[in-house]
KOLKESE-697207 format. One record per atom (N, C-alpha, C): residue in three letters; x, y, z; atom name. Coordinates in steps of 0.2 Angstrom, whole numbers, always signed. Layout:
[Ala [X Y Z] CA];
...
end
This chain:
[Met [+370 +291 +799] N];
[Met [+370 +298 +800] CA];
[Met [+370 +302 +793] C];
[Leu [+367 +307 +794] N];
[Leu [+367 +312 +788] CA];
[Leu [+371 +317 +788] C];
[Thr [+374 +319 +782] N];
[Thr [+378 +325 +782] CA];
[Thr [+375 +330 +776] C];
[Leu [+376 +336 +777] N];
[Leu [+374 +341 +772] CA];
[Leu [+379 +340 +767] C];
[Ala [+377 +338 +761] N];
[Ala [+382 +338 +755] CA];
[Ala [+383 +344 +751] C];
[Gly [+378 +348 +752] N];
[Gly [+378 +354 +748] CA];
[Gly [+372 +358 +749] C];
[Arg [+370 +363 +745] N];
[Arg [+364 +367 +746] CA];
[Arg [+357 +362 +747] C];
[Gly [+356 +360 +753] N];
[Gly [+350 +356 +754] CA];
[Gly [+350 +349 +752] C];
[Ser [+355 +347 +750] N];
[Ser [+356 +339 +748] CA];
[Ser [+358 +336 +754] C];
[Val [+357 +329 +755] N];
[Val [+359 +325 +761] CA];
[Val [+362 +319 +758] C];
[Arg [+367 +317 +761] N];
[Arg [+370 +310 +759] CA];
[Arg [+371 +306 +765] C];
[Glu [+372 +299 +764] N];
[Glu [+373 +295 +769] CA];
[Glu [+380 +295 +772] C];
[Arg [+381 +294 +778] N];
[Arg [+387 +293 +782] CA];
[Arg [+388 +286 +784] C];
[Arg [+394 +284 +785] N];
[Arg [+396 +277 +787] CA];
[Arg [+392 +275 +793] C];
[Gly [+389 +269 +793] N];
[Gly [+386 +266 +799] CA];
[Gly [+379 +267 +799] C];
[His [+376 +272 +795] N];
[His [+369 +272 +796] CA];
[His [+366 +272 +788] C];
[Ala [+361 +268 +787] N];
[Ala [+359 +267 +780] CA];
[Ala [+352 +270 +780] C];
[Met [+350 +274 +775] N];
[Met [+343 +276 +774] CA];
[Met [+340 +271 +770] C];
[Glu [+335 +268 +772] N];
[Glu [+331 +263 +769] CA];
[Glu [+325 +266 +765] C];
[Thr [+324 +265 +759] N];
[Thr [+320 +268 +755] CA];
[Thr [+314 +263 +753] C];
[Thr [+308 +265 +753] N];
[Thr [+302 +261 +750] CA];
[Thr [+299 +265 +745] C];
[Thr [+296 +262 +741] N];
[Thr [+292 +265 +736] CA];
[Thr [+285 +261 +736] C];
[Glu [+280 +265 +736] N];
[Glu [+273 +263 +736] CA];
[Glu [+269 +264 +730] C];
[Phe [+267 +259 +726] N];
[Phe [+263 +260 +720] CA];
[Phe [+256 +258 +721] C];
[Thr [+251 +263 +720] N];
[Thr [+244 +262 +721] CA];
[Thr [+241 +260 +715] C];
[Val [+236 +255 +715] N];
[Val [+232 +253 +710] CA];
[Val [+225 +252 +713] C];
[Leu [+220 +252 +709] N];
[Leu [+213 +250 +711] CA];
[Leu [+213 +243 +714] C];
[Glu [+208 +242 +719] N];
[Glu [+208 +235 +722] CA];
[Glu [+206 +230 +717] C];
[His [+201 +232 +713] N];
[His [+200 +226 +708] CA];
[His [+205 +225 +703] C];
[Asp [+210 +229 +703] N];
[Asp [+215 +227 +698] CA];
[Asp [+221 +224 +701] C];
[Arg [+220 +221 +707] N];
[Arg [+226 +219 +711] CA];
[Arg [+229 +213 +707] C];
[Arg [+225 +208 +705] N];
[Arg [+228 +202 +702] CA];
[Arg [+232 +204 +695] C];
[Ala [+229 +209 +691] N];
[Ala [+232 +211 +685] CA];
[Ala [+239 +215 +687] C];
[Ala [+239 +219 +692] N];
[Ala [+245 +222 +694] CA];
[Ala [+250 +218 +696] C];
[Val [+249 +212 +700] N];
[Val [+254 +207 +702] CA];
[Val [+257 +204 +696] C];
[Glu [+252 +202 +691] N];
[Glu [+254 +199 +685] CA];
[Glu [+259 +203 +681] C];
[Ala [+257 +210 +680] N];
[Ala [+261 +214 +676] CA];
[Ala [+268 +215 +679] C];
[Val [+268 +216 +686] N];
[Val [+274 +217 +689] CA];
[Val [+279 +211 +689] C];
[Thr [+276 +205 +690] N];
[Thr [+280 +199 +689] CA];
[Thr [+283 +198 +682] C];
[Ala [+279 +200 +677] N];
[Ala [+281 +199 +670] CA];
[Ala [+287 +204 +669] C];
[Gly [+286 +210 +672] N];
[Gly [+291 +216 +670] CA];
[Gly [+297 +214 +674] C];
[Leu [+297 +211 +680] N];
[Leu [+303 +210 +683] CA];
[Leu [+307 +204 +680] C];
[Arg [+303 +199 +678] N];
[Arg [+306 +193 +674] CA];
[Arg [+309 +196 +668] C];
[Gly [+306 +200 +664] N];
[Gly [+309 +203 +658] CA];
[Gly [+315 +207 +659] C];
[Ala [+316 +210 +665] N];
[Ala [+322 +214 +667] CA];
[Ala [+327 +209 +670] C];
[Gly [+326 +202 +670] N];
[Gly [+331 +198 +672] CA];
[Gly [+331 +196 +679] C];
[His [+326 +197 +683] N];
[His [+325 +195 +690] CA];
[His [+322 +188 +690] C];
[His [+324 +184 +695] N];
[His [+321 +178 +697] CA];
[His [+315 +180 +701] C];
[Val [+309 +178 +700] N];
[Val [+303 +181 +703] CA];
[Val [+299 +175 +706] C];
[His [+298 +176 +713] N];
[His [+293 +171 +717] CA];
[His [+287 +175 +719] C];
[Ala [+281 +173 +717] N];
[Ala [+275 +177 +719] CA];
[Ala [+271 +173 +723] C];
[Glu [+269 +176 +729] N];
[Glu [+264 +173 +734] CA];
[Glu [+258 +177 +734] C];
[Ala [+253 +176 +738] N];
[Ala [+247 +179 +738] CA];
[Ala [+248 +186 +740] C];
[Asp [+252 +188 +745] N];
[Asp [+254 +195 +747] CA];
[Asp [+261 +197 +747] C];
[Arg [+265 +194 +743] N];
[Arg [+272 +196 +742] CA];
[Arg [+275 +193 +736] C];
[Ile [+279 +198 +733] N];
[Ile [+283 +195 +727] CA];
[Ile [+290 +196 +729] C];
[Thr [+294 +192 +728] N];
[Thr [+301 +192 +729] CA];
[Thr [+305 +191 +723] C];
[Ala [+309 +196 +722] N];
[Ala [+313 +197 +716] CA];
[Ala [+321 +197 +717] C];
[Thr [+325 +192 +714] N];
[Thr [+332 +192 +715] CA];
[Thr [+335 +193 +708] C];
[Cys [+341 +196 +709] N];
[Cys [+345 +196 +702] CA];
[Cys [+352 +195 +704] C];
[Gly [+356 +193 +699] N];
[Gly [+364 +193 +701] CA];
[Gly [+366 +186 +704] C];
[Ser [+372 +185 +706] N];
[Ser [+375 +179 +708] CA];
[Ser [+377 +181 +715] C];
[Arg [+374 +177 +720] N];
[Arg [+376 +178 +727] CA];
[Arg [+383 +176 +728] C];
[Phe [+385 +170 +725] N];
[Phe [+391 +167 +726] CA];
[Phe [+397 +172 +723] C];
[Leu [+396 +175 +717] N];
[Leu [+401 +179 +714] CA];
[Leu [+402 +186 +719] C];
[Thr [+396 +188 +721] N];
[Thr [+396 +194 +725] CA];
[Thr [+400 +193 +731] C];
[Ala [+398 +188 +735] N];
[Ala [+402 +186 +741] CA];
[Ala [+409 +185 +740] C];
[Leu [+411 +181 +734] N];
[Leu [+418 +180 +733] CA];
[Leu [+422 +186 +731] C];
[Leu [+419 +190 +726] N];
[Leu [+423 +195 +723] CA];
[Leu [+422 +202 +725] C];
[Gly [+416 +203 +729] N];
[Gly [+415 +209 +732] CA];
[Gly [+414 +215 +727] C];
[Ala [+417 +220 +728] N];
[Ala [+417 +226 +723] CA];
[Ala [+420 +224 +716] C];
[Leu [+423 +219 +715] N];
[Leu [+426 +217 +709] CA];
[Leu [+421 +214 +704] C];
[Val [+415 +212 +707] N];
[Val [+410 +209 +703] CA];
[Val [+407 +214 +698] C];
[His [+405 +212 +692] N];
[His [+402 +218 +688] CA];
[His [+395 +219 +691] C];
[Pro [+393 +226 +690] N];
[Pro [+387 +228 +694] CA];
[Pro [+380 +224 +691] C];
[Ala [+380 +222 +685] N];
[Ala [+375 +218 +682] CA];
[Ala [+375 +211 +685] C];
[Arg [+380 +208 +688] N];
[Arg [+380 +202 +691] CA];
[Arg [+380 +202 +699] C];
[Glu [+380 +208 +701] N];
[Glu [+379 +208 +709] CA];
[Glu [+373 +206 +711] C];
[Tyr [+373 +202 +717] N];
[Tyr [+367 +200 +720] CA];
[Tyr [+363 +205 +723] C];
[Arg [+356 +205 +721] N];
[Arg [+351 +210 +725] CA];
[Arg [+345 +206 +726] C];
[Arg [+341 +208 +731] N];
[Arg [+335 +205 +732] CA];
[Arg [+330 +211 +734] C];
[Tyr [+324 +210 +731] N];
[Tyr [+318 +215 +733] CA];
[Tyr [+312 +211 +735] C];
[Glu [+308 +215 +739] N];
[Glu [+302 +212 +740] CA];
[Glu [+297 +217 +739] C];
[Leu [+291 +215 +736] N];
[Leu [+285 +219 +735] CA];
[Leu [+279 +216 +739] C];
[Asp [+277 +220 +744] N];
[Asp [+272 +218 +748] CA];
[Asp [+266 +220 +745] C];
[Val [+260 +217 +745] N];
[Val [+254 +218 +742] CA];
[Val [+248 +219 +747] C];
[Ala [+245 +224 +748] N];
[Ala [+240 +225 +753] CA];
[Ala [+235 +229 +750] C];
[Ser [+229 +227 +752] N];
[Ser [+222 +230 +749] CA];
[Ser [+219 +233 +756] C];
[Ala [+216 +239 +754] N];
[Ala [+212 +242 +759] CA];
[Ala [+208 +248 +756] C];
[Ala [+202 +249 +758] N];
[Ala [+198 +255 +756] CA];
[Ala [+198 +256 +748] C];
[Gly [+197 +250 +745] N];
[Gly [+196 +251 +737] CA];
[Gly [+202 +252 +733] C];
[Arg [+208 +251 +736] N];
[Arg [+214 +252 +733] CA];
[Arg [+219 +246 +735] C];
[Thr [+224 +245 +731] N];
[Thr [+229 +240 +733] CA];
[Thr [+236 +244 +732] C];
[Val [+240 +243 +737] N];
[Val [+247 +246 +738] CA];
[Val [+252 +241 +737] C];
[Leu [+256 +242 +732] N];
[Leu [+262 +237 +732] CA];
[Leu [+268 +241 +734] C];
[Thr [+271 +239 +740] N];
[Thr [+277 +242 +743] CA];
[Thr [+283 +238 +741] C];
[Leu [+287 +242 +738] N];
[Leu [+294 +239 +735] CA];
[Leu [+299 +241 +741] C];
[Arg [+303 +236 +743] N];
[Arg [+308 +236 +748] CA];
[Arg [+314 +233 +746] C];
[His [+320 +236 +747] N];
[His [+327 +233 +746] CA];
[His [+328 +229 +752] C];
[Thr [+328 +222 +752] N];
[Thr [+329 +218 +758] CA];
[Thr [+337 +216 +759] C];
[Ala [+339 +215 +765] N];
[Ala [+345 +213 +767] CA];
[Ala [+347 +207 +763] C];
[His [+353 +207 +760] N];
[His [+355 +201 +756] CA];
[His [+362 +199 +758] C];
[Gly [+365 +202 +763] N];
[Gly [+372 +200 +765] CA];
[Gly [+377 +200 +760] C];
[Thr [+378 +204 +755] N];
[Thr [+383 +204 +750] CA];
[Thr [+389 +207 +753] C];
[Ala [+394 +206 +749] N];
[Ala [+401 +209 +751] CA];
[Ala [+402 +217 +750] C];
[Val [+397 +219 +745] N];
[Val [+398 +226 +743] CA];
[Val [+392 +229 +746] C];
[Ala [+393 +231 +753] N];
[Ala [+387 +234 +756] CA];
[Ala [+388 +241 +758] C];
[Gly [+394 +244 +758] N];
[Gly [+395 +250 +760] CA];
[Gly [+400 +254 +756] C];
[Gly [+402 +260 +758] N];
[Gly [+407 +263 +754] CA];
[Gly [+404 +266 +748] C];
[Ala [+409 +270 +744] N];
[Ala [+406 +274 +739] CA];
[Ala [+403 +269 +733] C];
[Ile [+407 +263 +732] N];
[Ile [+405 +259 +727] CA];
[Ile [+398 +256 +729] C];
[Gly [+398 +253 +735] N];
[Gly [+392 +249 +737] CA];
[Gly [+386 +254 +737] C];
[Ile [+386 +260 +739] N];
[Ile [+381 +265 +739] CA];
[Ile [+379 +267 +732] C];
[Ala [+383 +268 +728] N];
[Ala [+381 +270 +721] CA];
[Ala [+378 +264 +718] C];
[Arg [+381 +258 +718] N];
[Arg [+377 +252 +715] CA];
[Arg [+371 +251 +718] C];
[Lys [+369 +252 +725] N];
[Lys [+363 +250 +727] CA];
[Lys [+358 +255 +725] C];
[Arg [+360 +262 +724] N];
[Arg [+355 +267 +722] CA];
[Arg [+353 +266 +714] C];
[Glu [+358 +264 +711] N];
[Glu [+357 +263 +703] CA];
[Glu [+353 +257 +702] C];
[Ser [+354 +252 +706] N];
[Ser [+350 +246 +706] CA];
[Ser [+343 +247 +708] C];
[Trp [+342 +251 +714] N];
[Trp [+335 +253 +716] CA];
[Trp [+332 +257 +711] C];
[Arg [+335 +261 +708] N];
[Arg [+332 +266 +702] CA];
[Arg [+329 +261 +697] C];
[Arg [+334 +257 +695] N];
[Arg [+332 +252 +689] CA];
[Arg [+326 +248 +691] C];
[Thr [+325 +245 +697] N];
[Thr [+320 +241 +699] CA];
[Thr [+314 +244 +700] C];
[Ser [+314 +250 +703] N];
[Ser [+308 +254 +705] CA];
[Ser [+305 +256 +698] C];
[Gly [+310 +258 +693] N];
[Gly [+308 +260 +686] CA];
[Gly [+304 +254 +682] C];
[Val [+307 +248 +683] N];
[Val [+304 +242 +680] CA];
[Val [+297 +241 +683] C];
[Val [+296 +242 +690] N];
[Val [+289 +241 +692] CA];
[Val [+284 +246 +690] C];
[Glu [+287 +252 +690] N];
[Glu [+283 +258 +688] CA];
[Glu [+281 +257 +681] C];
[Gly [+285 +255 +677] N];
[Gly [+284 +255 +670] CA];
[Gly [+279 +249 +668] C];
[Ala [+280 +244 +672] N];
[Ala [+275 +238 +671] CA];
[Ala [+268 +240 +673] C];
[Leu [+268 +244 +678] N];
[Leu [+261 +246 +680] CA];
[Leu [+258 +251 +675] C];
[Gln [+262 +256 +673] N];
[Gln [+260 +261 +668] CA];
[Gln [+258 +258 +662] C];
[Gly [+262 +253 +660] N];
[Gly [+261 +250 +653] CA];
[Gly [+254 +246 +653] C];
[Ala [+252 +243 +659] N];
[Ala [+246 +240 +659] CA];
[Ala [+240 +244 +661] C];
[Gly [+242 +251 +662] N];
[Gly [+236 +256 +663] CA];
[Gly [+234 +255 +670] C];
[Leu [+237 +253 +675] N];
[Leu [+235 +251 +681] CA];
[Leu [+237 +256 +687] C];
[Leu [+243 +260 +686] N];
[Leu [+246 +264 +691] CA];
[Leu [+241 +270 +692] C];
[Arg [+240 +271 +699] N];
[Arg [+236 +277 +701] CA];
[Arg [+240 +282 +705] C];
[Gly [+245 +280 +707] N];
[Gly [+250 +284 +712] CA];
[Gly [+256 +280 +714] C];
[Arg [+261 +285 +715] N];
[Arg [+268 +283 +717] CA];
[Arg [+270 +287 +723] C];
[Thr [+272 +284 +728] N];
[Thr [+275 +287 +734] CA];
[Thr [+282 +285 +736] C];
[Asp [+287 +289 +736] N];
[Asp [+294 +287 +739] CA];
[Asp [+294 +289 +746] C];
[Arg [+297 +284 +750] N];
[Arg [+298 +286 +757] CA];
[Arg [+305 +284 +759] C];
[Val [+308 +288 +763] N];
[Val [+315 +287 +766] CA];
[Val [+314 +286 +774] C];
[Asp [+316 +280 +776] N];
[Asp [+315 +279 +783] CA];
[Asp [+322 +281 +787] C];
[Thr [+321 +286 +791] N];
[Thr [+326 +289 +794] CA];
[Thr [+326 +287 +802] C];
[Ser [+322 +282 +804] N];
[Ser [+321 +281 +811] CA];
[Ser [+327 +279 +815] C];
[Gly [+332 +276 +811] N];
[Gly [+338 +274 +815] CA];
[Gly [+343 +279 +815] C];
[Ile [+342 +285 +813] N];
[Ile [+347 +290 +813] CA];
[Ile [+345 +295 +819] C];
[Pro [+350 +297 +823] N];
[Pro [+349 +301 +828] CA];
[Pro [+347 +308 +826] C];
[Leu [+342 +311 +830] N];
[Leu [+339 +317 +828] CA];
[Leu [+344 +323 +827] C];
[Gly [+349 +323 +830] N];
[Gly [+354 +329 +829] CA];
[Gly [+357 +328 +822] C];
[Asp [+357 +322 +819] N];
[Asp [+360 +321 +812] CA];
[Asp [+355 +322 +807] C];
[Arg [+349 +323 +808] N];
[Arg [+344 +323 +802] CA];
[Arg [+344 +330 +799] C];
end
């Protein structure tokens, strides 16, 4: 659910998470270079990266420590998992960054929400920086999925 948190701002309420995706657009013939740049950028930022033809999976932190200690684990060691789907159409390639479910102990509440947002900002910034640094980025679109939120609460 959403609540109005101030003049025009919206915040999450318990029980309903707003999932964010970010789409990075590059030219179709730059697809391979884009995947290589993003993979290198994520590795440089400390992520473990697994690249396939149409998907890049990046993880960071310790799943064990996060499950064991929950909110007590340092944010830099908290487990996070991201997926970048790579799709080409009409002369362009779109890399869609998603925060995937990872089953951590720090999932909600003020601490979990703040950590998730900060980690998302860092990771999307790494991807954007890698593409800009390689001179490949043609556009960025941020999307918020509110499909699971009742209409009366939007």
